[in-house]
LUMTORLUM-481723 format. One line per field, with one value per residue: residue number from 0; residue in three letters; x, y, z of N, C-alpha, C in turn. Coordinates in Angstrom, 2 decimals. Example, Ala and Ser with C-alpha at 12.3 -4.5 7.8 and 13.67 -1.06 7.14 Angstrom:
<rs>
seq: (0	1)
type: (ALA	SER)
n.u: (13.19	12.85)
n.v: (-5.69	-2.25)
n.w: (7.80	7.08)
ca.u: (12.30	13.67)
ca.v: (-4.50	-1.06)
ca.w: (7.80	7.14)
c.u: (13.20	12.90)
c.v: (-3.30	0.03)
c.w: (7.80	7.87)
</rs>
This chain:
<rs>
seq: (0	1	2	3	4	5	6	7	8	9	10	11	12	13	14	15	16	17	18	19	20	21	22	23	24	25	26	27	28	29	30	31	32	33	34	35	36	37	38	39	40	41	42	43	44	45	46	47	48	49	50	51	52	53	54	55	56	57	58	59	60	61	62	63	64	65	66	67	68	69	70	71	72	73	74	75	76	77	78	79	80	81	82	83	84	85	86	87	88	89	90	91	92	93	94	95	96	97	98	99	100	101	102	103	104	105	106	107	108	109	110	111	112	113	114	115	116	117	118	119	120	121	122	123	124	125	126	127	128	129	130	131	132	133	134	135	136	137	138	139	140	141	142	143	144	145	146	147	148	149	150	151	152	153	154	155	156	157	158	159	160	161	162	163	164	165	166	167	168	169	170	171	172	173	174	175	176	177	178	179	180	181	182)
type: (TYR	ARG	PRO	ARG	ALA	TYR	TRP	PRO	LEU	GLU	GLU	GLY	ALA	ASP	ALA	THR	ARG	ALA	TYR	SER	PRO	ILE	ASP	GLY	VAL	GLN	PRO	MET	THR	THR	LEU	ASN	MET	THR	PHE	ALA	SER	GLU	SER	SER	LEU	PRO	SER	SER	ALA	ALA	LEU	PRO	VAL	VAL	ALA	THR	GLN	ASN	GLY	ALA	VAL	THR	SER	ARG	LEU	SER	GLY	GLN	VAL	PRO	ALA	GLY	GLY	SER	THR	THR	THR	TRP	SER	VAL	TRP	TRP	LEU	TYR	ARG	LEU	ASN	SER	GLN	PRO	SER	ASP	TYR	ALA	SER	TYR	MET	SER	ILE	GLN	THR	THR	GLY	THR	VAL	ARG	ASP	TRP	ARG	ILE	GLN	ILE	LYS	ASP	THR	GLY	THR	ARG	ILE	LEU	GLY	TYR	ASN	SER	ASP	GLY	VAL	ALA	VAL	VAL	SER	GLN	LEU	ILE	ALA	THR	GLY	PRO	ASP	LEU	PHE	ASN	GLN	TRP	VAL	LEU	CYS	ARG	PHE	TYR	ALA	GLN	GLN	VAL	GLY	GLY	ASN	VAL	THR	TRP	ARG	ILE	VAL	TRP	GLN	ASP	VAL	GLY	GLY	ASP	ALA	GLY	GLY	PHE	ASP	ASP	THR	PHE	ALA	GLY	THR	LEU	GLY	ARG	VAL	THR	SER)
n.u: (-6.60	-8.28	-7.89	-9.13	-7.76	-4.46	-1.13	1.84	4.15	6.31	7.09	8.95	11.93	11.15	8.58	5.60	3.37	1.78	0.78	-1.95	-2.42	-4.99	-8.12	-10.06	-9.00	-7.70	-4.66	-2.15	-1.53	1.48	4.08	7.18	8.76	11.27	11.31	12.04	14.49	15.42	16.67	16.99	15.18	14.60	12.35	11.12	10.81	12.83	12.14	10.42	12.01	11.57	11.53	13.37	13.63	15.50	15.28	12.56	9.98	9.11	7.69	4.70	2.11	-0.96	-3.89	-7.00	-9.52	-11.64	-15.25	-17.49	-16.86	-16.08	-17.80	-17.53	-15.15	-11.75	-8.46	-5.27	-2.26	1.24	4.56	7.68	10.77	12.64	15.36	16.29	15.85	13.40	13.31	11.06	7.50	6.34	4.08	3.53	1.65	-1.67	-5.06	-8.15	-11.61	-15.16	-16.25	-16.70	-14.12	-12.62	-10.17	-7.34	-4.15	-0.93	1.90	5.44	8.43	11.79	11.60	9.03	5.61	2.70	-0.77	-3.34	-6.72	-9.13	-12.34	-15.11	-15.24	-12.69	-11.85	-9.98	-10.59	-9.23	-6.16	-3.23	-0.27	2.51	5.11	7.82	10.76	14.16	14.09	12.20	13.35	15.84	15.63	13.60	10.16	7.02	3.96	0.83	-2.45	-5.34	-8.92	-12.06	-15.58	-17.25	-20.02	-21.16	-18.68	-15.39	-12.66	-9.23	-6.02	-2.50	0.28	3.68	6.12	9.26	11.19	12.72	11.19	10.54	7.95	5.62	2.97	-0.03	-3.20	-6.49	-9.66	-12.57	-15.66	-17.95	-18.50	-17.22	-17.07	-16.00	-12.90	-11.72	-9.55)
n.v: (9.81	10.58	10.52	9.70	10.30	11.46	11.51	13.01	13.01	14.76	16.72	19.18	18.93	19.49	18.61	17.10	15.88	14.50	16.12	16.61	17.46	17.51	18.95	18.84	16.50	15.19	15.71	13.11	11.29	10.79	8.72	8.41	9.18	10.36	13.12	14.32	12.97	11.09	11.05	9.69	9.05	10.02	11.40	12.84	15.11	15.21	12.42	10.87	8.83	5.73	4.60	2.03	-0.72	-3.18	-4.53	-4.32	-2.29	0.76	2.95	4.73	5.53	7.13	7.62	9.16	8.36	10.37	10.29	8.53	7.50	4.55	1.44	-0.72	-1.00	-0.37	1.00	0.97	2.62	2.65	3.81	2.51	1.87	-0.62	-1.29	-3.38	-6.88	-8.38	-11.25	-12.32	-12.08	-8.80	-6.16	-3.84	-2.35	-1.42	-1.60	-0.21	-0.99	-0.88	-3.29	-6.92	-7.85	-6.06	-5.19	-5.15	-6.56	-6.19	-7.97	-8.52	-10.41	-11.73	-13.91	-13.96	-12.79	-11.94	-11.86	-10.75	-10.76	-9.49	-9.92	-8.08	-9.27	-9.99	-12.32	-14.23	-13.84	-13.85	-15.35	-15.48	-16.74	-15.64	-16.35	-14.37	-12.46	-11.21	-8.98	-7.17	-5.52	-3.07	-1.22	1.24	0.61	0.37	-0.36	-1.80	-2.31	-3.78	-4.06	-5.56	-5.76	-8.57	-9.82	-11.91	-12.04	-10.96	-9.86	-9.63	-8.06	-7.87	-5.96	-5.54	-3.23	-2.44	0.60	0.51	-0.93	-3.72	-6.06	-7.83	-9.97	-11.02	-12.61	-13.21	-14.53	-14.08	-14.95	-12.40	-8.92	-5.87	-3.13	0.20	2.05	3.28	4.08)
n.w: (-13.94	-11.92	-8.93	-5.65	-3.38	-2.62	-1.71	-1.99	-0.36	-0.24	1.53	3.48	5.57	8.22	8.51	9.92	9.14	6.20	3.34	1.01	-2.43	-3.34	-3.13	-0.16	0.85	3.72	5.65	5.88	8.82	10.61	11.98	13.49	11.20	9.00	7.33	3.98	3.41	1.61	-1.54	-3.93	-5.93	-9.10	-10.14	-8.16	-5.39	-2.38	-0.31	2.55	5.09	6.65	10.07	11.75	14.03	15.41	12.95	12.36	11.03	12.45	11.83	10.81	8.54	7.97	6.24	5.48	3.16	1.26	1.58	-0.62	-3.98	-5.91	-5.58	-7.08	-8.40	-7.61	-6.94	-5.32	-5.22	-4.62	-4.12	-3.36	-1.60	-0.35	1.49	2.95	3.49	5.09	7.23	8.30	7.74	7.15	7.43	4.84	3.65	4.30	3.70	4.24	3.94	3.07	2.42	2.13	2.79	5.17	5.99	4.24	4.09	3.01	2.96	3.26	2.77	2.64	0.84	-0.18	-0.65	1.18	1.05	2.97	3.95	6.01	7.51	9.05	11.53	12.05	10.87	8.58	5.25	2.92	2.29	1.02	-0.23	-2.06	-4.20	-4.24	-5.06	-4.63	-6.28	-5.45	-3.67	-2.67	-4.72	-6.45	-6.45	-7.97	-6.65	-7.20	-6.20	-7.09	-7.14	-7.96	-8.38	-9.51	-10.48	-7.93	-6.79	-5.75	-7.49	-7.16	-7.65	-7.56	-8.52	-9.20	-10.20	-11.22	-11.31	-13.56	-15.34	-15.41	-14.64	-12.53	-11.36	-9.56	-9.25	-7.80	-6.61	-4.54	-2.91	-2.32	-1.36	-2.71	-1.69	-0.66	-0.59	2.48	4.05)
ca.u: (-7.26	-9.18	-7.74	-9.91	-6.78	-3.08	-0.16	3.16	5.18	7.46	7.21	10.29	12.54	10.49	7.18	5.11	2.23	1.89	-0.36	-2.45	-2.78	-6.39	-9.05	-10.91	-8.27	-7.00	-3.27	-1.85	-0.79	2.71	4.76	8.57	9.22	12.25	10.95	13.04	15.76	15.79	16.58	17.47	14.15	14.77	11.10	10.50	11.59	13.28	11.05	10.73	12.59	10.91	12.40	13.36	14.24	15.72	14.81	11.13	9.61	8.34	6.98	3.34	1.40	-2.38	-4.66	-8.43	-10.00	-12.94	-16.43	-17.85	-16.00	-16.67	-17.91	-17.41	-13.73	-10.84	-7.05	-4.37	-0.90	2.27	5.93	8.50	12.12	13.02	16.77	16.61	14.93	13.04	13.21	9.68	6.55	6.09	3.10	3.98	0.46	-2.94	-6.14	-9.43	-12.74	-16.49	-16.72	-16.53	-12.78	-12.54	-8.75	-6.37	-2.78	0.07	3.10	6.57	9.66	12.84	11.28	7.64	4.61	1.46	-1.94	-4.33	-7.94	-9.93	-13.68	-15.38	-15.03	-11.28	-11.62	-9.31	-11.35	-8.16	-4.84	-2.55	1.18	3.00	6.56	8.48	12.18	14.95	13.87	11.30	14.16	17.03	15.34	12.26	9.15	5.64	3.06	-0.57	-3.39	-6.63	-10.02	-13.23	-16.75	-17.65	-21.15	-21.10	-17.28	-14.41	-11.38	-8.18	-4.75	-1.37	1.31	4.90	6.87	10.41	11.27	13.33	10.18	10.12	6.73	5.09	1.75	-0.79	-4.60	-7.33	-11.07	-13.31	-17.08	-18.23	-18.71	-15.99	-17.08	-15.13	-11.73	-11.92	-8.23)
ca.v: (8.76	11.17	9.85	10.21	10.80	11.37	12.15	12.87	12.83	15.58	17.82	19.50	18.17	19.76	18.18	16.07	15.26	14.50	16.85	16.24	18.59	17.37	19.63	17.99	15.34	15.55	15.25	11.82	11.35	10.02	8.37	7.97	9.40	11.43	13.69	14.91	12.30	10.15	11.80	8.87	8.89	11.21	12.08	13.33	15.84	14.28	11.67	10.45	7.51	5.14	4.16	0.61	-1.13	-4.63	-5.02	-4.09	-0.90	1.35	4.11	4.53	6.56	6.80	8.63	8.89	8.62	11.02	9.47	8.42	6.59	3.35	0.18	-1.81	-1.15	0.62	0.60	1.73	2.59	3.26	3.65	2.25	1.32	-1.35	-1.63	-4.60	-7.96	-9.01	-12.72	-12.63	-11.20	-7.49	-5.40	-2.57	-1.62	-1.86	-0.87	-0.44	-0.82	-1.15	-4.53	-8.18	-7.67	-4.73	-4.85	-5.84	-6.35	-6.68	-8.23	-8.92	-10.89	-11.97	-14.95	-14.00	-11.79	-12.53	-11.00	-11.14	-9.95	-9.82	-9.37	-7.21	-10.05	-10.33	-13.63	-14.14	-14.23	-14.05	-15.64	-15.93	-16.62	-15.44	-16.43	-13.20	-12.55	-10.04	-7.82	-6.23	-4.81	-2.32	-0.36	1.82	-0.29	0.82	-1.47	-1.47	-3.31	-3.54	-4.95	-5.32	-6.61	-9.30	-10.61	-12.10	-12.26	-9.88	-10.24	-8.70	-8.25	-7.06	-5.85	-4.82	-2.82	-1.62	1.83	0.15	-1.43	-5.12	-6.16	-9.15	-9.81	-12.18	-12.27	-14.26	-14.17	-14.65	-14.59	-11.31	-7.60	-5.07	-1.94	1.31	2.30	4.34	4.58)
ca.w: (-13.19	-10.92	-7.63	-4.52	-2.42	-3.09	-0.83	-2.61	0.69	-0.59	2.49	3.93	6.68	9.49	8.44	10.84	8.46	4.73	2.80	-0.31	-3.29	-3.74	-2.22	0.66	1.37	4.95	5.70	6.50	10.08	10.51	13.21	13.30	9.83	8.80	6.04	3.08	3.70	0.54	-2.79	-5.05	-6.96	-9.94	-10.47	-6.94	-4.38	-1.33	0.32	3.92	5.40	7.82	11.15	12.06	15.28	15.36	11.67	12.16	10.77	13.55	11.29	10.34	7.80	7.94	5.53	5.26	1.82	1.36	1.30	-2.03	-4.72	-6.49	-4.84	-8.07	-8.76	-7.05	-6.89	-4.44	-5.76	-3.78	-4.57	-2.17	-1.71	0.85	1.34	3.67	3.21	6.36	7.19	8.69	7.08	7.73	6.65	4.33	3.21	4.84	3.03	4.90	3.04	3.62	1.82	2.87	3.39	5.77	6.20	3.39	4.54	2.09	3.76	2.45	3.40	1.65	-0.16	-0.59	-0.28	1.69	1.01	3.96	3.93	7.18	7.54	10.20	12.75	12.15	10.28	7.28	4.07	1.94	2.82	-0.18	-0.31	-3.43	-4.26	-4.82	-4.80	-4.24	-7.14	-4.78	-2.69	-3.10	-5.87	-6.39	-7.00	-7.95	-6.33	-7.46	-5.73	-7.73	-6.78	-8.78	-8.15	-10.70	-9.99	-6.49	-6.41	-5.82	-8.08	-6.76	-8.34	-7.13	-9.56	-8.84	-11.38	-10.82	-12.08	-14.84	-16.25	-15.23	-13.84	-12.21	-10.60	-9.13	-8.98	-7.24	-6.45	-3.41	-2.90	-1.40	-1.93	-2.73	-0.84	-1.11	0.25	3.47	4.47)
c.u: (-8.25	-9.06	-8.61	-8.98	-5.38	-2.20	1.23	4.32	6.45	7.61	8.68	10.70	11.83	9.04	6.86	3.90	2.47	0.62	-0.70	-2.73	-4.24	-7.28	-9.90	-10.24	-7.44	-5.55	-3.17	-1.17	0.42	3.29	6.16	9.04	10.28	12.02	12.17	14.42	16.24	15.58	17.03	16.42	14.16	13.50	10.43	11.42	11.98	12.08	11.42	11.36	11.89	11.94	12.28	14.02	14.31	15.14	13.34	10.87	8.75	7.57	5.57	2.88	-0.06	-3.13	-6.09	-8.80	-11.39	-14.09	-16.77	-16.92	-16.72	-16.72	-17.86	-15.99	-12.93	-9.41	-6.31	-2.97	0.04	3.64	6.79	9.90	12.45	14.46	17.20	15.51	14.58	12.91	11.83	8.76	6.32	5.10	3.74	2.86	-0.76	-4.01	-7.44	-10.55	-14.05	-17.03	-16.58	-15.17	-12.70	-11.09	-7.89	-4.99	-1.84	1.36	4.20	7.68	10.62	12.46	9.81	6.83	3.38	0.37	-2.95	-5.52	-8.86	-11.31	-13.89	-15.24	-13.57	-10.93	-10.99	-10.20	-10.36	-6.88	-4.05	-1.04	1.58	4.52	7.09	9.94	12.85	14.74	12.87	12.03	15.29	16.86	13.93	11.29	7.78	4.77	1.62	-1.44	-4.77	-7.68	-11.25	-14.35	-17.14	-18.77	-21.11	-19.70	-16.48	-13.13	-10.36	-6.88	-3.70	-0.31	2.47	5.61	8.05	10.51	11.96	12.36	9.75	8.90	6.36	3.85	1.09	-2.24	-5.35	-8.74	-11.61	-14.76	-17.31	-18.51	-17.46	-16.02	-16.18	-13.97	-12.04	-10.59	-7.16)
c.v: (9.27	10.49	10.51	10.82	10.59	12.15	11.96	12.64	13.62	16.81	18.05	18.74	18.37	19.27	17.12	15.35	15.36	15.10	16.40	17.49	18.54	18.03	18.62	16.75	15.79	15.05	13.85	12.08	10.43	9.76	7.87	8.05	10.49	11.98	14.24	14.30	11.37	10.84	10.99	8.62	10.14	12.01	12.75	14.24	14.81	13.71	11.27	9.06	7.02	4.68	2.65	0.38	-2.65	-5.25	-4.79	-2.59	-0.40	2.59	3.73	5.77	6.17	7.95	8.20	9.26	9.24	10.07	9.54	7.43	5.32	2.19	-1.00	-2.01	-0.03	0.09	1.52	1.52	3.21	2.92	3.48	1.81	0.69	-1.81	-2.84	-5.62	-8.66	-10.53	-13.20	-11.66	-9.92	-6.76	-4.12	-1.81	-2.26	-0.97	-1.23	-0.14	-1.06	-2.49	-5.74	-8.20	-6.23	-4.25	-5.74	-5.55	-6.99	-6.76	-8.76	-9.49	-11.26	-12.95	-14.95	-12.81	-12.53	-11.47	-11.57	-10.20	-10.40	-9.18	-8.55	-7.93	-10.45	-11.69	-13.45	-14.70	-14.56	-14.32	-16.28	-15.69	-16.53	-15.50	-15.18	-13.23	-11.23	-8.82	-6.82	-5.37	-4.05	-1.56	0.21	0.91	0.38	-0.41	-0.99	-2.63	-2.92	-4.49	-4.55	-6.29	-7.24	-10.25	-10.68	-12.32	-10.97	-10.47	-9.19	-9.06	-7.34	-7.11	-5.04	-4.46	-1.97	-0.44	1.58	-0.47	-2.87	-5.17	-7.61	-8.97	-11.13	-11.73	-13.48	-13.68	-14.77	-14.21	-13.48	-10.01	-6.75	-3.94	-0.88	1.46	3.46	4.90	3.63)
c.w: (-12.15	-9.56	-6.56	-3.48	-3.01	-2.12	-1.42	-1.63	0.40	0.32	2.86	5.17	8.02	9.55	9.50	10.26	6.96	4.15	1.39	-1.14	-3.74	-2.69	-1.47	1.22	2.57	4.91	6.31	7.83	9.93	11.89	12.85	11.86	9.85	7.40	5.30	3.27	2.59	-0.80	-4.00	-6.13	-7.84	-10.18	-9.28	-6.17	-3.31	-0.58	1.74	3.99	6.65	8.83	11.34	13.41	15.26	14.08	11.38	11.94	11.91	13.10	10.85	9.58	7.80	7.29	5.31	3.83	1.94	0.98	-0.18	-2.71	-5.11	-5.51	-5.80	-8.56	-8.09	-7.13	-5.92	-4.98	-4.74	-4.36	-3.33	-2.57	-0.36	0.67	2.16	3.40	4.52	6.21	7.67	7.98	7.86	6.84	6.13	3.64	3.85	4.21	3.73	3.91	3.79	3.13	2.74	3.54	3.86	5.90	5.32	3.96	3.53	2.88	2.86	3.33	2.28	0.56	-0.59	-0.14	0.21	1.62	2.00	3.85	5.05	7.09	8.83	11.54	12.94	11.61	8.89	6.18	2.95	2.70	1.69	-0.07	-1.77	-3.38	-4.97	-4.39	-4.51	-5.13	-6.55	-3.74	-3.38	-4.40	-5.68	-7.12	-6.87	-7.69	-6.53	-6.99	-6.27	-7.18	-7.59	-8.41	-9.49	-10.29	-8.48	-5.97	-6.47	-6.41	-7.67	-7.49	-7.73	-8.23	-8.99	-10.12	-10.91	-11.77	-13.43	-15.83	-16.08	-14.31	-13.60	-11.36	-10.28	-8.93	-8.46	-7.04	-5.17	-3.52	-1.89	-2.13	-1.76	-1.72	-1.41	-0.13	1.20	3.99	4.01)
</rs>
């Protein structure tokens, strides 16, 4: 797939940043992560665990995507395991771009997912609720967020697939430009 950036998060227990095996990709900065603490994913070395306080995640990961890349189509993939189901929406992925939507936020709670897309003025261009259920919790899930420029519109799609193979997704469109992923 020729990824522009990739961070496996398989550093040792003393790590403070997540490194990329791709030349030119800077390490991800991290906050409140306990590296090499989760070993239940058979295809990976031990992974970090995020910190929580009163049910809210207090950890952060932030990575810069090198300049260049497509402004007509892109995707961001991440693998996660959430062992608790928040009762209020909590962001678990944020994607920054140079397009009409500058900040995509993927949020989750026990009964649904919310996709928010804010422009450079902080105005919501996308606000989509998606009914999702408990199958997004207590197991490893691959999440993929795709976006593509189609004429004067951007079509986006989110897909969840558990490691056992079941998948589900949702897509929508808005008028605007896609831009490229920056972080």
